[in-house]
C-alpha positions as CSV (number, residue, x, y, z in Angstrom):
1,X,104.1,72.3,131.1
2,X,101.9,75.5,131.7
3,X,105.8,77.5,132.9
4,X,105.9,76.3,128.9
5,X,103.4,77.5,128.3
6,X,103.3,81.5,129.2
7,X,107.4,81.3,128.6
8,X,105.7,80.3,124.8
9,X,101.9,82.2,124.8
10,X,104.3,86.0,126.1
11,X,106.8,85.6,123.0
12,X,104.0,85.3,120.6
13,X,102.5,87.8,122.1
14,X,105.3,89.7,121.6
15,X,106.1,89.6,118.2
16,X,102.3,89.9,117.5
17,X,101.8,92.7,119.4
18,X,105.1,94.4,118.0
19,X,104.2,94.6,114.6
20,X,100.4,95.0,115.7
21,X,101.7,98.4,116.6
22,X,103.6,99.0,113.6
23,X,101.0,98.6,111.2
24,X,98.2,100.4,113.0
25,X,100.8,103.3,113.6
26,X,101.7,103.3,109.5
27,X,97.4,102.7,109.6
28,X,96.0,106.0,111.1
29,X,96.3,109.4,110.7
30,X,95.1,112.7,112.4
31,X,92.0,113.3,114.4
32,X,88.8,114.3,112.7
33,X,89.2,118.5,111.1
34,X,92.8,118.1,112.5
35,X,95.8,118.8,110.5
36,X,96.2,115.5,109.0
37,X,92.5,114.8,108.0
38,X,91.0,114.0,105.3
39,X,91.7,109.1,104.2
40,X,94.1,108.9,106.7
41,X,91.3,109.8,109.8
42,X,89.7,106.7,109.8
43,X,91.2,103.9,111.2
44,X,92.6,101.0,107.6
45,X,90.5,99.4,106.1
46,X,93.1,96.3,106.2
47,X,91.4,95.3,109.3
48,X,87.8,94.5,107.3
49,X,91.0,92.4,104.6
50,X,91.5,95.5,101.7
51,X,94.7,97.0,102.4
52,X,95.4,98.2,99.3
53,X,92.5,99.9,98.9
54,X,93.2,101.4,102.4
55,X,97.0,101.5,101.0
56,X,95.7,104.2,98.0
57,X,93.3,106.4,99.9
58,X,96.6,107.1,101.9
59,X,98.3,107.6,99.2
60,X,96.0,109.7,97.0
61,X,95.6,112.3,99.7
62,X,100.4,112.2,100.4
63,X,99.7,112.9,96.0
64,X,97.4,114.9,96.9
65,X,99.1,117.2,99.5
66,X,102.1,116.8,97.8
67,X,100.8,118.3,95.1
68,X,102.9,115.6,92.9
69,X,103.3,116.0,88.8
70,X,102.1,112.8,86.7
71,X,105.7,111.8,86.4
72,X,106.2,111.8,90.2
73,X,103.4,110.3,90.6
74,X,103.7,108.0,88.0
75,X,106.9,106.5,89.5
76,X,106.0,106.7,93.1
77,X,103.4,103.8,91.7
78,X,105.3,102.1,90.7
79,X,108.2,102.1,93.4
80,X,105.0,102.0,95.9
81,X,103.8,98.3,93.8
82,X,107.1,96.2,94.0
83,X,107.5,96.9,97.9
84,X,103.9,95.7,98.4
85,X,104.8,92.5,96.3
86,X,108.2,92.4,98.3
87,X,106.3,92.9,101.5
88,X,103.5,90.4,100.9
89,X,106.3,87.9,100.5
90,X,107.4,88.5,103.8
91,X,104.0,88.8,104.7
92,X,103.4,85.1,104.1
93,X,107.0,84.4,105.6
94,X,105.8,85.5,109.1
95,X,102.5,84.2,108.9
96,X,104.4,80.8,108.0
97,X,106.7,81.4,111.9
98,X,103.8,82.2,113.3
99,X,102.0,78.9,112.8
100,X,104.9,76.8,113.8
101,X,105.0,79.3,116.9
102,X,101.5,78.5,117.7
103,X,102.4,74.7,117.1
104,X,105.4,74.7,119.1
105,X,103.2,76.6,121.8
106,X,100.6,73.1,121.6
107,X,103.2,70.1,121.2
108,X,103.6,68.1,123.8
109,X,107.8,68.3,124.0
110,X,108.8,71.2,124.7
111,X,111.9,72.5,122.3
112,X,113.4,75.5,123.4
113,X,115.9,75.3,120.4
114,X,113.1,75.5,117.8
115,X,111.6,78.0,119.8
116,X,114.9,80.2,119.5
117,X,115.3,79.5,115.9
118,X,111.8,80.5,115.1
119,X,112.3,83.9,117.4
120,X,115.9,84.7,115.1
121,X,113.7,84.1,112.1
122,X,110.6,86.0,113.0
123,X,113.3,88.8,114.2
124,X,115.5,89.2,111.3
125,X,111.9,89.9,109.1
126,X,110.8,92.4,111.0
127,X,114.1,93.8,110.6
128,X,114.1,92.9,106.7
129,X,110.9,94.7,106.5
130,X,111.5,97.9,108.6
131,X,114.8,98.0,106.1
132,X,112.7,97.8,102.6
133,X,110.0,100.0,104.0
134,X,113.0,103.3,105.1
135,X,114.4,101.6,101.6
136,X,110.8,102.5,99.5
137,X,110.4,106.1,101.9
138,X,114.0,106.7,100.4
139,X,113.3,106.1,96.7
140,X,110.0,108.5,97.3
141,X,112.0,110.4,98.8
142,X,114.3,111.3,95.1
143,X,111.5,112.0,92.9
144,X,110.4,114.7,95.4
145,X,111.6,118.5,94.9
146,X,113.4,120.4,97.4
147,X,109.4,122.1,98.6
148,X,107.2,119.1,98.8
149,X,110.6,116.6,99.9
150,X,109.6,120.0,103.0
151,X,106.5,119.7,103.0
152,X,106.6,115.5,103.8
153,X,108.3,116.4,106.6
154,X,106.5,118.7,108.1
155,X,102.9,116.4,107.4
156,X,104.8,113.7,109.1
157,X,106.4,115.5,111.8
158,X,102.1,116.8,113.1
159,X,101.3,112.9,111.7
160,X,103.5,111.4,114.5
161,X,102.7,115.1,116.8
162,X,99.3,114.1,116.8
163,X,100.1,110.1,117.3
164,X,101.6,111.4,120.5
165,X,99.2,113.3,121.9
166,X,96.6,110.9,121.3
167,X,98.1,108.1,123.1
168,X,95.7,105.8,125.6
169,X,92.9,107.8,124.2
């Protein structure tokens, strides 16, 4: 019984860490006063339940840095709004899977087939969400001119550099 609960807890923890790590990396910008300072140098407000406000702050920051015109801003906002609707449905499904996994962890009788089915669903859903994010980035990139696309790549490279330098600190 203890071994079964340990295995199920490990699977749940790994899934939650994967999702939580991706959200944290996405939500946090570089060090204060650094090259990426601004709305992104504080933790994402979604931890306080206001994810859309934090997303809008990050998007406004990015739009200002890329010097987008009104047409580009509107197109990108529309793309992001559509993605948010799709992602919300996927996040709701992910929550249902996590709840089902918790039920399995508390079940009197261990059902390995059910746990595997849930884990496979979770992995597929996470894969689908990553594909959605990449498709969204591709759509956004198509709205940019050459200079803006190059600037965005520079900003992303700096963000990754800042993050990799701050791991474990």
